[in-house]
C-alpha positions in Angstrom: -11.5 65.2 44.0 -13.7 62.9 42.5 -14.9 65.3 40.0 -11.1 66.4 39.1 -10.1 63.0 38.2 -13.7 62.2 36.6 -13.0 65.5 34.3 -9.1 64.2 33.7 -10.6 60.9 32.1 -13.2 62.7 29.7 -10.6 65.3 28.6 -6.9 64.4 28.3 -5.4 61.2 26.3 -2.4 61.3 28.5 -4.8 60.6 32.0 -3.2 56.9 31.9 0.2 58.8 32.0 -0.5 60.9 34.8 -2.1 58.3 36.6 1.1 55.9 36.4 3.2 59.2 37.4 0.7 59.5 40.8 0.9 55.7 41.6 4.7 55.9 41.4 4.3 59.3 43.9 2.0 57.2 46.5 2.1 53.7 45.9 5.8 52.9 46.6 5.5 54.8 50.3 2.2 52.6 50.6 4.1 49.6 49.9 6.7 50.9 52.5 4.5 51.9 54.9 2.6 48.8 54.9 6.1 46.9 55.4 6.0 48.9 58.8 2.5 49.1 59.9 0.7 45.9 58.6 -1.2 43.3 61.0 -2.1 40.0 60.0 -5.4 40.9 59.0 -4.0 43.2 56.4 -1.8 40.5 55.3 -4.7 37.6 54.9 -6.5 40.5 53.1 -3.7 41.0 50.5 -3.0 37.2 50.4 -7.1 36.6 49.2 -6.6 39.0 46.2 -2.9 37.6 45.2 -4.6 34.1 45.0 -7.4 35.4 43.5 -5.4 37.2 40.5 -4.0 33.9 40.1 -6.7 31.8 39.8 -8.2 34.8 36.9 -5.2 34.2 35.3 -5.1 31.1 35.2 -8.9 30.9 34.2 -7.9 33.8 30.9 -8.8 36.9 32.3 -7.3 39.8 32.6 -7.1 39.6 36.8 -7.3 43.6 37.1 -10.1 43.5 39.7 -7.9 40.8 41.8 -5.0 43.5 40.8 -6.8 46.3 42.1 -8.4 45.3 44.7 -4.4 44.1 45.9 -3.3 47.5 45.7 -5.9 48.8 48.1 -5.9 46.0 50.7 -2.0 47.1 50.3 -2.8 50.6 50.9 -5.0 49.8 53.5 -1.8 48.3 55.1 -0.2 51.4 55.3 -2.7 52.6 57.7 -2.7 56.1 57.0 -6.5 57.9 56.4 -5.7 60.5 54.0 -3.7 58.2 51.7 -6.9 56.0 51.5 -9.1 58.9 50.9 -6.9 59.7 48.3 -6.4 55.8 46.4 -10.6 56.3 46.8 -10.6 59.3 44.9 -8.6 58.0 42.2 -10.2 54.4 42.4 -12.5 55.1 39.4 -10.0 56.5 37.2 -7.9 53.4 38.2 -10.5 50.8 37.1 -11.1 52.3 34.0 -7.1 52.7 32.9 -6.5 49.3 34.5 -8.5 47.2 32.0 -7.3 49.8 29.0 -3.6 49.0 30.4 -4.0 44.9 31.2 -6.1 44.6 28.0 -3.0 46.0 25.8 -0.8 44.6 28.1 -2.1 41.0 27.8 -1.0 40.7 24.2 2.7 40.0 25.5 3.3 36.4 25.8 4.1 36.1 30.1 3.0 39.4 31.1 0.2 38.6 33.2 2.4 36.4 34.8 5.1 38.5 35.0 2.7 40.8 36.7 1.6 38.4 39.4 4.8 37.4 40.2 5.7 41.1 40.7 3.0 41.2 42.9 3.8 37.9 44.9 7.3 40.1 45.6 6.1 42.7 46.8 3.8 40.9 48.9 6.6 38.8 50.5 8.4 41.9 51.1 5.4 43.3 53.1 4.9 40.5 55.1 8.5 40.0 55.9 8.3 43.5 57.0 11.2 44.6 54.5 10.4 48.1 54.4 13.2 49.2 51.5 12.6 46.0 49.5 8.7 46.5 49.4 9.6 50.3 48.4 11.8 49.0 45.3 9.2 46.0 44.5 6.4 48.2 44.0 8.8 50.9 42.0 9.8 47.9 40.1 6.0 46.9 39.1 5.0 50.3 38.6 7.6 50.9 36.0 7.5 47.9 34.1 3.6 48.3 34.3 4.0 51.8 32.6 6.6 50.1 29.9 5.1 47.0 28.5 2.2 49.9 28.3 4.1 51.9 26.1 5.5 49.2 24.6 2.5 47.3 23.5 0.8 51.1 22.5 3.9 52.4 21.0 3.5 55.7 21.5 5.6 58.2 24.2 6.2 59.0 27.4 6.2 62.6 26.5 3.8 64.6 27.9 3.9 67.2 27.4 4.8 66.4 23.4 1.2 66.1 22.5 -0.4 69.2 24.3 
């Protein structure tokens, strides 16, 4: 699967949109599962990356490493081995695309703080065991990220249009 994702990065300019689509499919339900299955250790790990993201943003960096680590910690908290394998298989693509996405979104004043606050809402819902709240918070976050990226890139979401 790693080869497939690497090939997609090399061959398609639509990879970012496809990744965002895949993330909505996978991560929204991952958040719901994490709300059901998380342990205290899982919460501690997610909180660590959330705090690091806040520090990174306050220090003027993108916070992309902590952002990705937060999402992987959330995936771990879902306690589904196949989900973890899927997340690991797209990890290189996610790292590359997250930097691209964040660099573009960073141009909009307040966006990094908004992203942090969205992660905080996701965490708080998972911590509270709020399944529907976790699901909704993750969808809102991923949808916001996609819309901000599109706004900053000034491009269409219609992937098929460019093919």
